[in-house]
C-alpha positions as CSV (number, residue, x, y, z in Angstrom):
1,M,-3.1,48.5,84.2
2,I,-5.3,46.0,86.5
3,D,-4.5,42.5,85.6
4,K,-8.5,41.5,85.3
5,D,-7.4,37.6,84.9
6,L,-5.5,37.9,88.1
7,I,-8.5,39.5,89.8
8,L,-10.8,37.0,88.6
9,A,-8.7,34.1,89.6
10,K,-8.1,35.2,92.9
11,A,-11.9,36.1,93.1
12,G,-12.5,32.5,92.2
13,K,-10.5,31.2,95.0
14,V,-12.5,33.1,97.3
15,D,-15.6,32.0,96.0
16,S,-14.4,28.1,96.6
17,H,-13.3,28.9,100.0
18,L,-16.6,30.6,100.7
19,R,-18.5,27.8,99.1
20,R,-16.5,25.2,101.6
21,I,-17.3,27.4,104.8
22,R,-21.2,27.4,103.7
23,E,-21.1,23.8,103.4
24,K,-19.6,23.3,106.6
25,K,-21.3,25.9,108.5
26,A,-24.9,24.5,108.5
27,V,-24.6,23.0,112.1
28,T,-25.7,24.2,115.6
29,L,-23.0,25.7,117.6
30,E,-22.9,22.8,119.9
31,E,-22.5,20.6,116.7
32,F,-19.4,23.1,115.5
33,L,-17.9,23.0,119.0
34,G,-17.8,19.2,119.1
35,D,-16.2,18.6,115.6
36,L,-12.6,19.4,115.2
37,D,-12.6,18.6,111.6
38,R,-15.3,21.0,111.0
39,Q,-13.6,23.9,113.1
40,E,-10.1,23.4,111.1
41,S,-12.0,23.3,107.7
42,I,-13.9,26.7,108.3
43,L,-10.9,28.2,109.9
44,F,-8.6,27.1,107.0
45,N,-11.0,28.3,104.4
46,M,-11.6,31.8,106.3
47,Q,-7.8,32.3,106.3
48,M,-7.6,31.6,102.9
49,A,-10.4,33.4,101.6
50,I,-9.4,36.7,103.5
51,Q,-5.9,36.2,102.5
52,S,-7.0,36.1,98.6
53,C,-8.9,39.3,99.2
54,I,-5.7,41.0,100.9
55,D,-3.6,39.9,97.8
56,I,-6.4,41.5,95.4
57,A,-6.3,44.5,97.5
58,A,-2.2,44.8,97.0
59,H,-2.7,44.3,93.5
60,V,-5.0,47.1,92.9
61,I,-3.2,49.4,95.0
62,S,0.1,48.5,93.1
63,D,-1.0,48.7,89.7
64,E,-3.3,51.7,90.1
65,E,-0.3,53.5,91.8
66,M,-1.9,54.5,95.1
67,G,1.3,54.2,97.2
68,V,2.9,51.9,99.4
69,P,0.7,50.7,102.3
70,G,2.5,50.5,106.0
71,S,0.1,47.6,106.8
72,T,-2.7,45.3,105.7
73,N,-5.4,47.8,107.2
74,E,-3.9,50.7,105.5
75,M,-4.6,48.8,102.2
76,F,-8.3,48.9,102.6
77,Y,-8.1,52.4,103.7
78,M,-6.3,53.2,100.6
79,L,-8.9,51.5,98.5
80,Q,-11.6,53.7,100.2
81,E,-9.2,56.9,99.8
82,N,-9.5,56.3,96.1
83,S,-13.0,55.5,95.9
84,W,-12.9,51.6,95.5
85,L,-14.8,50.7,98.9
86,P,-17.3,52.6,100.8
87,P,-16.2,53.3,104.6
88,E,-18.6,50.7,106.1
89,L,-17.0,47.9,103.9
90,T,-13.7,49.2,104.6
91,E,-14.0,48.6,108.3
92,K,-15.5,45.2,107.8
93,M,-12.2,44.3,105.7
94,V,-10.0,45.5,108.3
95,A,-12.0,43.5,110.8
96,A,-11.4,40.6,108.7
97,A,-7.6,41.2,108.3
98,G,-7.6,41.5,111.8
99,F,-9.1,38.2,112.3
100,R,-7.0,36.3,109.5
101,N,-4.0,37.6,111.7
102,L,-5.6,36.1,114.8
103,I,-6.1,32.7,113.0
104,V,-2.4,32.7,111.7
105,H,-0.4,34.0,114.7
106,E,-2.5,33.1,117.6
107,Y,-4.3,29.9,116.3
108,D,-4.7,28.4,119.9
109,N,-6.3,31.4,121.4
110,V,-9.1,31.8,118.8
111,D,-12.8,31.8,120.3
112,L,-14.6,29.3,118.6
113,K,-18.0,30.8,119.2
114,R,-16.7,33.8,117.4
115,V,-15.5,31.7,114.6
116,Y,-19.2,30.1,114.3
117,D,-20.9,33.6,114.5
118,I,-18.3,34.8,111.7
119,A,-18.9,32.0,109.7
120,Q,-22.9,32.3,110.0
121,Q,-23.0,36.2,109.7
122,D,-20.0,37.8,108.2
123,I,-18.7,35.9,105.3
124,S,-20.8,37.9,102.9
125,D,-18.3,40.7,103.6
126,L,-15.9,39.2,101.7
127,E,-18.3,38.6,98.7
128,D,-19.2,42.4,99.0
129,F,-15.6,43.3,98.7
130,L,-15.2,41.2,95.6
131,K,-18.1,42.8,94.1
132,A,-16.9,46.2,94.7
133,I,-13.4,45.2,93.2
134,V,-14.7,43.3,90.0
135,K,-17.2,46.3,89.4
136,R,-14.4,48.6,89.1
137,C,-12.1,46.3,87.2
138,I,-14.3,44.6,84.7
């Protein structure tokens, strides 16, 4: 059985991180590129928000006994195969997980323009993921 309290707690963390990103993203690209503190804040909050989504996916997969994923990406495909996520959202979450890996493992090689673009346009994908999961759990 899925631990609804755990899902809601993790969802709350994602919301908090997304709120911080929204607070920091309201600048031009030039301002963003010139502000190391803003860059680091957005990167940290992106990493943490995505990680919390990964944690939620792992919890659902485990509690619903969907199997043992071989990778983070596979977790989102397993959720799709079990009708928890639509295909388009699955691909967005796979991309988010890949971006999280880039932040964590190749921090020095992160394209800051891409970070800016993701902050401006794509963080709603994480909200869509939460909505899909919470809708099924609660």
